[in-house]
N, C-alpha and C positions, 0 to 999 in steps of 0.2 A: 107043692113046689114052694108056696109062700111060707109054710111052716119050716121046711128045710132051710130056706134062705134066712129066715129069722134066727134059727138055731145056729147056723154057721156064722152069721154076723156077730152074735153075742159071744160065741166061743172065741172068735178071732179077737174081739175086743178084750175078752178076759185074758187071752194069751198076751196081748199087748200090755195090759195092766201088770200082769205078773212079771213080764220081761223087764219093764221099766222099774218095778218095785224091787226086783232082785238083781237082774243082770246089769241094769243101769242105775243102781242105787246111788252112785256117786254124782249122777246128773240130776236126780230127782230132789226137789226142794233144796238145791245146792246154793251156796253163796257164790256170787260172781267173783269175789275177791279172796285172795289168800289172807291168812291171819296177819294183820298189819304189824304185829310185834315181831314177825319173822324178818322184817327189814328195817331195823332201827338205824337212825342216822343222827349222830351227835357231832356238832362242830364246835370245838373249843378254841377260842382265840388264845394267843400266846400269853396273855396277861391273867388267864383264869387258873384256878387251882386244879380244875380237871385236866388242863393241858399239862401242868407240872406232874400230876399224878400218873398220867398215862403216856407221856411222851416217850418213855423208854420202851413202850410196846410197839412203837413204829418200826417197820421192817427196813427203814433206811433213814440215815441222819439228815440228808439234804432234802429240803422241801421240793415237791414237784410243782412246777408252774401249772396253774389251774387250766390254762389253755392246752395242756398236753393230754388232758383227759378226753375221753370220748364225749361227743355232744350230749348223750344221755346222762353221763356221769356229771358233766358240768351243770346240767339242768337240775339234777338231784342235789348238788352242792348249793346251788342258788336257791332252790325251793326250801332247803333246810334252814338256810340263813334267813330267808324272808318269812316263811311260815312260822318257824320257831320263834323268831323275834316279834313279829307282828301279832301273833295269837297268844303270846306268852307261854307257849308250849315248851317248857324247858325241863331239863333233867340236870341236877347238879349245877344250876345257874348257867347252863349253856343251851343254845338253840337245839331243839330236838324235833324230828319229823319222821312220821311213818307213812309211806306212800301206799296207795291202793294199787295192788298188783293183781291183774285178772288171772283167774284159773284157766285151765285148759277146757273147762266145761263150756264156756261161752264162745260163740262165734264172733260176736261184736263186743269190743271192750270199750265201754263208755265210762268217762270220769275216772280213768285209771290207766295203768301202764301194762303193756303186754308182757314185759319182763323187767327185772331190775338190771342195773348196769353190770356188765361182766367185769368191769374194772375193779369192783369192790368184792371183798370176801365177807360174808355174813356169819356171825356167831363163831368167829375164829379169832381168838385173842392174839395169836401170833401174826396173823396177816390182816386183821381187821382194823388196824390203826395206820392211818396214812397222813403224813405231813404234806401240806401243800401251801403254796403262797399265791396270794392274789394282790398284785401290785407290791406294796411295801409291807403288807401284813402276812403273818404266818399263822396257819390254823392247823389243828389236829382233827381229822375226821375219824370217828369211831363207828364201826358198823357191827358192833356186838354190844351186849347189854353191859354198860359201864356203871350202872346205878347200884346203890347198896341193895335195893330190893330186886333181885334177879328172878324172883318167882314168876311163873306165867299164870296170870289170873284165869280162873275158871269161867267160861262163858256158858250161859244158859243154852245157847244154840248148839253147843258141842254135844249135848245129850241126844240130840235128834239124829246125829249122823248114823245112817244105816237103819235106825229104828223106825223113823217116820215112813220111809218108803214101804217097809214091810207092813206096817199097820194100815196105811192109807191106800195102798195099791194092791198088795198081794192078797190081803184078806177079802177086799171087794172082788178080786179076780176069782177067788174060790167060790164066793157067793154067786157071782155072775154065771159061772160054769154050771153050778148046781141048779140055778134058776132056769137056765136055758134048757137043760136036759129034762127037768121035772115038769115044767109048765107048757113047753112047746108054744111060745108066745105068738101073738098076732103081729102083723106088720106095725100097727099103731103102737103096741106096747114096746116092740123092738126099737122104734124110733125114740120113744121117751127114755127107755133105759140106756140106749146108746148115747143119747145126748148128755145124760148125767155122767156116764162113764168117761166120755171124751172130755167133759169139763174137768174131771179129776186129773186126767192125763195132762191136759193143757196147763192146769194149775201147777202140777209137779214139775213139768219140764220148763215152764215159763217163769218159775220163781226167780232164777238169776236175773232175768230181764226186768221183772217187776221190781226187784231190789234196786237195780241200777236206775229205775225210774223214780225211786224214792219211797217205795212201799216197804214196810218192816218185814223182814224175813220171818220173825217170830209170829207176826199176825198171819202171814200166809200159811205157816205150818199149822196153826190152830184152825184156820179155815179148812185146810185139807183134812185134819182129824175130824172136825165136825161134819164136813161133807161126806167123808167115808162112813161115819156112823149113820147119817141120814140116808145115804145110798143103801146101806145094808138093811135099814129099817124099811125103806121103800121096796126093796126086793122082797122082804118078808111079807109086807102087806099085799103085794101082787100074788105071792104064792098062796096066801090064805084066801084071797079073792078068787083065784083060779080053781081052788078046791071045790067051790060050789057052782062052777060054771064050766062050759066046754072050753077046750084049748083055744079055739079061734075067737072067743068072745072075752078073753081076759083083758 
């Protein structure tokens, strides 16, 4: 009964690893935030060259009073003016800001926004320029890339999408299944192996929350790759050890 329970436990864990690695690959080692460049915000005062260059792109000639926007849109306008000016984050000498927008992967959105304002159109030159006024000042809000360099930079993390879950979860799942069938492990061995496998699962599924807490996603990915390699080596060592002993003493 103990042997059957051990084999069933490890097979269920292997199925869970494979399911997360393949079926839920978008959630494994995922970033909690969308690519910030997907939501650019430029605010050009009327006196700037950027305003003169792009004012004809606005979909209406009369500026919209800022208090007519939604509360979230007003917050984005305020944050762009404050963050872009205070931090010196400018494009074309105008304040520029990219918000953190949480993905659907996370249940709790920390240090970010659940969604961008529906008032704005992103990456749309025809509708992504909005004239607005705040008091006596007129501004042009741009929500598409108005800079000369419109190329999207390549990010190292992009390479991992879909690849890391397969490497760090699906391969250990195969090794775990083979190990369970081949060795018929004892309860003690099952607990040790299960603990290791569960740690891999928690690392993969917990990555978005670790990132929100300030841990580098790249570091977490490398820890997952290293952990997967160590796990497979650990299983191999147990298989070799069990070859010279009985199944219940592995």
